[in-house]
SERO-4910 file (N, C-alpha, C, O; in steps of 0.05 Angstrom, whole numbers):
BEGIN
 pado doro    nc1    nc2    nc3   cac1   cac2   cac3    cc1    cc2    cc3    oc1    oc2    oc3
  Met    A   1921    -13    619   1907    -26    597   1874    -23    592   1857    -32    607
  Pro    A   1870    -13    571   1838     -6    574   1820    -25    570   1824    -43    553
  Val    A   1794    -25    587   1778    -47    595   1757    -40    575   1749    -17    573
  Asn    A   1749    -60    561   1726    -60    543   1701    -61    557   1696    -83    567
  Lys    A   1683    -42    560   1660    -40    575   1637    -51    548   1637    -41    526
  Met    A   1620    -73    557   1593    -80    538   1574    -54    541   1573    -39    561
  Pro    A   1559    -49    519   1545    -25    520   1515    -33    531   1505    -56    530
  Lys    A   1505    -14    541   1481    -22    562   1459    -23    538   1452     -7    521
  Ser    A   1449    -50    546   1422    -53    530   1399    -32    532   1395    -22    555
  Asp    A   1385    -24    513   1365     -6    516   1341    -20    509   1332    -27    488
  Asn    A   1331    -23    538   1301    -44    541   1276    -22    539   1253    -30    539
  Ser    A   1280      1    536   1258     22    536   1237     11    512   1213      6    513
  Gln    A   1254      9    490   1238      9    465   1219    -20    473   1196    -16    481
  Pro    A   1229    -44    470   1207    -66    474   1186    -60    490   1162    -64    484
  Gln    A   1196    -48    517   1174    -39    538   1152    -28    524   1130    -38    525
  Glu    A   1159     -7    512   1142     16    496   1122      2    475   1099      8    470
  Ala    A   1138    -22    463   1122    -34    444   1101    -47    456   1078    -43    449
  Glu    A   1107    -66    477   1088    -80    487   1064    -61    503   1040    -68    506
  Leu    A   1075    -39    512   1051    -23    522   1032    -16    493   1008    -18    488
  Ala    A   1049    -11    481   1024      0    455   1005    -22    446    982    -16    439
  Asn    A   1011    -44    446   1000    -71    434    976    -77    462    962    -97    461
  Ile    A    975    -62    480    949    -69    505    934    -56    496    937    -32    492
  Pro    A    906    -74    489    883    -61    484    872    -36    501    870    -35    526
  Asp    A    866    -19    484    852      8    498    822     -1    515    802     -3    501
  Pro    A    819     -5    543    795    -19    556    767      7    550    743      2    552
  Phe    A    780     32    542    760     47    536    752     57    507    740     78    503
  Asp    A    763     35    484    763     47    462    732     36    451    725     12    453
  Pro    A    715     61    439    690     55    436    685     37    412    662     32    407
  Lys    A    704     25    396    705     10    377    700    -22    389    687    -40    380
  Arg    A    715    -21    412    714    -53    424    687    -55    437    674    -76    435
  Leu    A    677    -35    451    657    -28    471    628    -28    455    608    -36    467
  Arg    A    626    -20    429    600    -16    417    593    -50    406    607    -66    394
  Leu    A    570    -52    414    550    -75    407    542    -76    383    536    -55    372
  Ser    A    542   -106    366    531   -105    338    502   -113    340    493   -125    359
  Gln    A    490   -105    321    464   -108    313    453   -136    324    431   -139    335
  Asp    A    472   -158    318    458   -188    319    476   -200    349    482   -223    352
  Phe    A    482   -175    369    494   -186    388    482   -209    406    497   -225    416
  Gly    A    452   -209    409    434   -230    421    447   -261    409    452   -281    421
  Ala    A    449   -256    385    452   -284    371    485   -294    380    491   -317    387
  Thr    A    501   -276    379    528   -277    385    531   -293    412    546   -312    416
  Leu    A    511   -279    433    517   -288    461    494   -310    465    485   -313    488
  Gly    A    486   -323    448    467   -343    448    439   -337    464    427   -354    476
  Val    A    432   -312    461    404   -302    473    378   -303    458    377   -292    436
  Lys    A    360   -315    468    334   -314    458    314   -304    465    305   -315    486
  Lys    A    300   -284    456    276   -269    470    252   -290    477    244   -307    461
  Ala    A    244   -288    498    218   -305    504    196   -288    501    194   -264    506
  Ile    A    175   -307    489    150   -289    482    134   -298    502    129   -321    506
  Leu    A    126   -279    516    109   -284    541     79   -272    537     61   -280    552
  Thr    A     75   -254    518     49   -237    517     48   -229    486     67   -219    475
  Ile    A     24   -236    474     16   -232    447    -10   -218    448    -29   -228    460
  Pro    A    -15   -193    436    -40   -179    442    -57   -191    418    -49   -199    397
  Val    A    -84   -190    427   -103   -197    402   -114   -169    400   -125   -159    420
  Arg    A   -113   -150    372   -115   -123    368   -115   -120    339   -103   -136    325
  Lys    A   -132    -97    326   -126    -85    306    -99    -62    306    -96    -48    326
  Pro    A    -83    -61    288    -60    -44    290    -74    -14    292    -97    -10    284
  Ser    A    -58      4    304    -64     30    307    -56     44    279    -41     33    262
  Lys    A    -68     68    277    -66     78    257    -37     91    244    -34    102    222
  Glu    A    -21     87    263     13    101    262     30     76    259     54     77    254
  Thr    A     16     52    264     35     25    263     36     12    239     17      3    228
  Trp    A     63     10    229     65     -5    204     69    -35    215     80    -42    236
  Val    A     53    -52    194     56    -77    201     56    -96    183     49    -89    161
  Arg    A     64   -121    187     64   -145    163     54   -171    176     60   -181    198
  Val    A     38   -180    160     27   -206    163     41   -236    158     48   -241    136
  His    A     43   -250    174     54   -277    165     44   -295    141     26   -311    144
  Pro    A     57   -292    119     48   -304     88     36   -328     94     14   -332     84
  Ala    A     48   -349    114     46   -375    113     12   -381    127      3   -372    148
  Glu    A     -1   -396    108    -29   -402    108    -30   -417    142    -50   -415    156
  Glu    A    -15   -427    146    -19   -446    175    -20   -425    200    -30   -430    222
  Tyr    A    -10   -406    194     -8   -380    217    -28   -362    213    -25   -338    219
  Arg    A    -52   -373    203    -76   -359    209   -102   -375    208   -105   -390    189
  Ile    A   -122   -374    228   -149   -385    230   -173   -371    231   -176   -350    244
  Leu    A   -195   -385    215   -225   -379    217   -234   -391    243   -233   -416    248
  Thr    A   -244   -372    263   -251   -384    289   -266   -367    299   -267   -344    290
  Gly    A   -282   -377    325   -304   -360    340   -290   -340    362   -272   -350    376
  Ile    A   -295   -316    365   -287   -300    387   -309   -289    396   -329   -285    381
  Leu    A   -307   -283    421   -327   -266    435   -312   -238    446   -295   -239    464
  Glu    A   -321   -218    436   -307   -188    442   -329   -168    461   -352   -161    456
  Leu    A   -313   -163    482   -324   -145    500   -314   -117    495   -295   -108    507
  Lys    A   -326   -104    478   -313    -74    466   -307    -58    488   -284    -48    488
  Glu    A   -322    -51    507   -322    -36    525   -298    -43    550   -283    -25    560
  Glu    A   -297    -67    556   -271    -74    572   -245    -82    549   -222    -87    558
  Arg    A   -250    -82    524   -227    -90    505   -215   -111    512   -191   -113    516
  Glu    A   -231   -126    514   -227   -161    519   -236   -181    494   -260   -180    486
  Val    A   -219   -196    484   -227   -217    464   -219   -235    474   -198   -236    488
  Tyr    A   -240   -261    469   -242   -281    484   -239   -305    459   -253   -302    439
  Leu    A   -223   -325    460   -228   -345    442   -248   -373    453   -246   -387    472
  Val    A   -267   -371    432   -288   -395    449   -287   -419    433   -288   -420    409
  Ala    A   -284   -442    451   -285   -470    441   -305   -480    425   -328   -476    433
  Ala    A   -301   -496    401   -318   -501    382   -349   -511    392   -371   -506    381
  His    A   -346   -526    417   -370   -540    426   -391   -511    436   -415   -517    438
  Leu    A   -388   -493    440   -400   -469    447   -413   -452    421   -432   -437    421
  Trp    A   -401   -458    405   -408   -441    381   -437   -441    376   -449   -419    372
  Ser    A   -448   -460    376   -481   -459    365   -491   -450    384   -506   -433    378
  Ala    A   -489   -455    413   -508   -439    435   -505   -413    436   -523   -401    447
  Leu    A   -477   -396    425   -473   -370    428   -482   -356    396   -476   -333    390
  Ala    A   -496   -375    380   -497   -361    351   -512   -338    348   -510   -323    328
  Thr    A   -532   -332    374   -546   -307    371   -535   -284    391   -545   -262    390
  Glu    A   -516   -290    408   -505   -270    421   -490   -251    407   -472   -259    391
  Ala    A   -494   -225    412   -488   -205    396   -456   -200    396   -443   -191    377
  Thr    A   -446   -210    423   -417   -208    427   -397   -224    412   -373   -221    410
  Phe    A   -416   -247    399   -398   -271    393   -401   -270    360   -424   -266    350
  Ser    A   -377   -273    342   -374   -273    315   -351   -286    308   -330   -288    322
  Pro    A   -354   -297    283   -330   -307    273   -309   -287    265   -317   -265    259
  Arg    A   -280   -293    264   -259   -278    259   -235   -294    244   -230   -318    248
  Ile    A   -222   -279    227   -201   -294    218   -180   -277    235   -177   -252    235
  Leu    A   -165   -297    249   -135   -288    267   -112   -291    251   -103   -313    246
  Phe    A   -100   -268    242    -78   -264    228    -57   -258    248    -57   -240    265
  Thr    A    -34   -280    244     -7   -271    252      9   -250    239     18   -250    216
  Ala    A     11   -230    258     24   -204    249     42   -189    266     41   -193    290
  Met    A     64   -167    256     84   -162    271     88   -134    264     89   -126    240
  Thr    A     92   -118    286     95    -86    280    126    -78    272    143    -94    280
  Arg    A    133    -58    259    164    -51    258    176    -53    278    200    -55    273
  Gln    A    169    -52    310    181    -48    328    188    -81    341    199    -86    362
  Gly    A    180    -98    324    181   -130    330    161   -142    347    164   -166    352
  Val    A    141   -128    356    111   -140    374    102   -154    351     98   -147    327
  Leu    A     98   -178    365     82   -202    357     49   -200    363     42   -193    385
  Phe    A     32   -205    348      4   -201    359    -19   -214    333    -15   -215    308
  Leu    A    -38   -221    346    -58   -230    329    -81   -207    320    -94   -193    335
  Trp    A    -82   -209    292    -97   -185    277   -127   -196    272   -130   -206    250
  Pro    A   -149   -194    287   -175   -208    279   -191   -188    260   -196   -165    264
  Ile    A   -196   -199    244   -210   -190    218   -240   -204    215   -240   -229    218
  Arg    A   -260   -195    210   -282   -208    211   -288   -217    181   -288   -199    164
  Pro    A   -293   -244    172   -289   -250    142   -314   -235    126   -333   -226    137
  Gln    A   -311   -235    108   -326   -220     83   -354   -238     90   -355   -262     93
  Gly    A   -376   -220     89   -406   -227     81   -422   -232    112   -444   -243    115
  Gln    A   -406   -219    132   -410   -222    161   -418   -193    168   -403   -175    159
  Gly    A   -441   -186    183   -442   -161    190   -455   -135    173   -454   -112    181
  Gly    A   -465   -142    152   -482   -130    134   -467   -104    130   -449   -106    113
  Lys    A   -472    -78    141   -461    -52    134   -437    -50    138   -426    -31    127
  Ser    A   -419    -69    153   -396    -70    160   -374    -85    136   -351    -92    140
  Asp    A   -385    -87    119   -370   -106     99   -350    -90     81   -332   -102     69
  Ser    A   -352    -62     80   -333    -45     65   -309    -52     85   -289    -65     77
  Trp    A   -312    -42    111   -294    -44    130   -280    -69    128   -255    -68    125
  Asn    A   -292    -95    129   -278   -118    131   -262   -126    104   -240   -137    102
  Arg    A   -279   -118     85   -264   -120     58   -234   -102     59   -214   -113     51
  Ser    A   -234    -78     68   -210    -66     60   -192    -73     86   -169    -66     84
  Ala    A   -200    -85    108   -188    -94    121   -176   -120    119   -159   -129    135
  Leu    A   -185   -134     98   -175   -168     95   -154   -159     69   -134   -173     63
  Glu    A   -162   -135     53   -144   -125     30   -119   -120     41    -98   -127     30
  Ala    A   -120   -106     65    -94    -95     74    -81   -113     84    -58   -113     76
  Ala    A    -86   -133    103    -78   -161    110    -65   -171     89    -41   -178     91
  Thr    A    -76   -174     68    -62   -186     39    -37   -178     35    -17   -192     35
  Leu    A    -39   -151     31    -13   -131     21      6   -134     39     30   -132     35
  Ser    A     -8   -138     67     22   -138     90     34   -161     87     54   -163    100
  Met    A     27   -182     72     40   -208     71     62   -207     55     77   -226     56
  Thr    A     69   -187     40     91   -176     21    108   -153     23    130   -150     12
  Gly    A     94   -136     41    105   -110     47     91   -102     65     71   -114     72
  Trp    A    103    -77     78     95    -65    105     72    -48     95     70    -39     73
  Val    A     52    -45    117     27    -32    106     21    -12    132     37    -13    151
  Arg    A     -1      4    131    -11     19    157    -38     27    147    -42     41    127
  Ile    A    -54     17    163    -85     26    162    -96     53    178    -89     58    201
  Ala    A   -114     68    163   -127     91    186   -157     88    177   -163     82    153
  Ala    A   -177     92    197   -203     92    187   -210    117    175   -199    138    182
  Asn    A   -230    115    157   -240    140    141   -265    136    141   -276    117    131
  Met    A   -278    157    153   -307    152    165   -320    160    135   -336    145    124
  Asn    A   -311    184    123   -326    189     96   -326    166     80   -348    162     69
  Leu    A   -307    148     75   -307    129     56   -319    104     64   -320     86     48
  Gly    A   -328    101     88   -334     82    104   -318     57    102   -330     35     98
  Ala    A   -291     58    104   -274     38     99   -242     46    108   -235     69    114
  Tyr    A   -227     25    109   -197     34    117   -180     48     95   -182     37     73
  Asp    A   -165     67     98   -146     71     84   -121     49     85   -113     37    105
  Val    A   -115     48     66    -90     29     65    -64     44     56    -65     55     34
  Phe    A    -41     46     73    -15     56     57      9     41     58     16     30     78
  Glu    A     22     40     38     43     21     26     68     40     35     71     64     30
  Ser    A     90     17     52    114     35     50    125     33     23    119     14      9
  Thr    A    139     49     15    155     62     -6    181     55     -8    192     49    -30
  Gly    A    193     54     21    220     54     28    229     23     26    214      4     22
  Ser    A    256     22     32    272    -11     35    270    -15     65    287     -9     82
  Leu    A    245    -28     69    247    -33     98    255    -64     98    251    -79     79
  Pro    A    267    -71    121    278   -101    120    248   -121    127    228   -112    138
  Asp    A    253   -146    118    229   -163    127    233   -172    155    256   -177    165
  Pro    A    205   -175    170    204   -180    198    218   -203    205    218   -220    187
  Glu    A    232   -209    228    243   -234    238    221   -250    254    216   -246    278
  Trp    A    207   -273    235    186   -288    248    202   -305    277    225   -314    275
  Pro    A    187   -307    300    192   -324    313    194   -348    308    178   -353    291
  Asp    A    207   -369    314    204   -399    308    180   -409    326    192   -426    339
  Ile    A    165   -409    331    144   -423    349    119   -428    331    115   -413    312
  Pro    A    106   -447    337     83   -457    321     59   -442    328     55   -438    352
  Phe    A     42   -434    311     18   -426    312      2   -438    339     -9   -422    355
  Arg    A      1   -462    343    -15   -470    369      1   -453    387    -14   -436    397
  Asp    A     26   -451    396     33   -440    414     28   -408    420     29   -396    442
  Ile    A     23   -397    392     15   -370    393    -12   -366    401    -18   -343    408
  Leu    A    -26   -383    402    -57   -376    406    -55   -382    433    -68   -369    449
  Gln    A    -37   -406    443    -42   -410    476    -32   -381    489    -45   -369    506
  Ile    A    -12   -373    479      3   -351    498    -18   -327    492    -23   -313    512
  Ala    A    -31   -320    467    -48   -302    463    -77   -300    481    -89   -280    488
  Phe    A    -83   -328    484   -110   -329    501   -107   -345    524   -125   -361    531
  Lys    A    -83   -343    538    -81   -359    560    -94   -352    580    -93   -367    599
  Asp    A   -107   -331    582   -124   -320    606   -153   -311    591   -171   -301    604
  Tyr    A   -155   -316    563   -179   -311    550   -196   -334    535   -210   -330    515
  Leu    A   -194   -355    546   -209   -379    532   -234   -385    545   -234   -389    569
  Ile    A   -256   -388    530   -281   -389    537   -290   -427    530   -301   -432    508
  Asp    A   -285   -444    545   -287   -470    538   -310   -482    562   -310   -506    567
  Asp    A   -326   -467    574   -348   -477    589   -367   -461    595   -362   -437    600
  Phe    A   -395   -473    596   -416   -459    599   -412   -436    626   -418   -412    626
  Asn    A   -402   -447    642   -400   -440    669   -375   -412    679   -370   -402    700
  His    A   -363   -408    650   -344   -387    654   -358   -361    664   -381   -357    657
  Pro    A   -344   -343    679   -348   -320    686   -364   -300    665   -387   -292    670
  Val    A   -351   -294    645   -362   -275    623   -384   -288    612   -402   -275    602
  Leu    A   -386   -317    611   -422   -317    597   -442   -314    618   -465   -310    612
  Arg    A   -433   -316    648   -453   -314    668   -462   -290    672   -485   -284    678
  Arg    A   -437   -269    667   -443   -235    662   -461   -235    639   -483   -224    643
  Leu    A   -458   -243    623   -467   -236    596   -499   -243    600   -517   -226    595
  Gly    A   -505   -268    610   -527   -278    619   -552   -262    636   -576   -266    638
  Gly    A   -531   -243    648   -550   -225    669   -561   -200    654   -576   -183    664
  Asn    A   -548   -200    625   -564   -174    610   -596   -184    610   -608   -204    618
  Cys    A   -603   -157    597   -632   -154    606   -642   -171    577   -660   -188    580
  Asn    A   -633   -170    554   -642   -186    532   -650   -215    538   -669   -227    527
  Gly    A   -634   -224    555   -638   -257    564   -636   -276    538   -645   -298    536
  Gln    A   -624   -262    521   -617   -281    495   -596   -305    497   -597   -325    483
  Leu    A   -579   -298    517   -555   -318    524   -570   -344    536   -566   -367    530
  Phe    A   -592   -333    559   -599   -351    578   -616   -377    559   -616   -401    565
  Arg    A   -630   -365    538   -648   -386    526   -630   -404    510   -631   -428    509
  Cys    A   -611   -388    495   -591   -409    487   -575   -430    498   -571   -451    487
  Leu    A   -567   -422    520   -551   -437    543   -570   -463    550   -564   -487    548
  Gln    A   -595   -450    559   -616   -471    571   -618   -495    548   -618   -518    556
  Glu    A   -620   -489    522   -628   -507    503   -596   -526    497   -599   -548    487
  Asn    A   -578   -520    502   -555   -535    498   -537   -544    522   -514   -551    520
  Leu    A   -551   -542    547   -535   -551    570   -544   -575    568   -565   -582    559
  Ala    A   -516   -595    584   -521   -625    580   -523   -637    609   -522   -660    617
  Gly    A   -528   -610    623   -541   -616    655   -513   -610    672   -491   -608    662
  Gly    A   -524   -607    702   -500   -601    720   -501   -573    725   -493   -565    747
  Phe    A   -510   -557    709   -507   -528    712   -529   -516    713   -540   -516    692
  Arg    A   -542   -502    733   -567   -487    730   -564   -459    735   -553   -448    754
  Ile    A   -576   -448    710   -583   -419    709   -607   -408    718   -630   -417    716
  Leu    A   -601   -387    729   -623   -371    746   -638   -358    730   -624   -350    712
  Ser    A   -664   -351    727   -678   -336    711   -669   -301    712   -663   -290    733
  Ala    A   -670   -288    685   -667   -262    692   -693   -243    707   -688   -219    713
***
């Protein structure tokens, strides 16, 4: 009597289907990071350094359009050392005749590479012959509140050439930090708030002696200045 044999089940097809559904760990599409991967991972960039300088001639910049992100204040600039110091308000009158001290508008700015910096520009009516430089720099800062600009010194013109980008460049991503914190980061090691500051003592040793006389007239006591 013939025996009916059960047909063998073919398990190879389901296994092949399962293997086909396993993701390829080396698939470039799965490995490629998106442009906003930092936001996806919950990563926030810590801003620990903010330069205080004018932009270089090859740098495209934008200036923060909000008025609360700029300030007219007093700074002390040592050009040879390339150092800019923020000066406390109670010292301004004492430093009024010091050549290295002057008013500046500090604009919050950013480069195309996302570098946040403060752009110091002398206000109009300060410095005589340099008015054309100041005026063109201020105009550049105003233009850069709405579009990307680049500046380059034109010695024959006696002012900055200002170039506007005609391309479709994205707006900068401004960090969500108050202007007060920007000032603190930028000037954390460059704040002069005391007559006994090393920079003032060094300037006081200069031959002209102007700083000595100003400080002597404004000292409240407790700090003795040696004559030059």
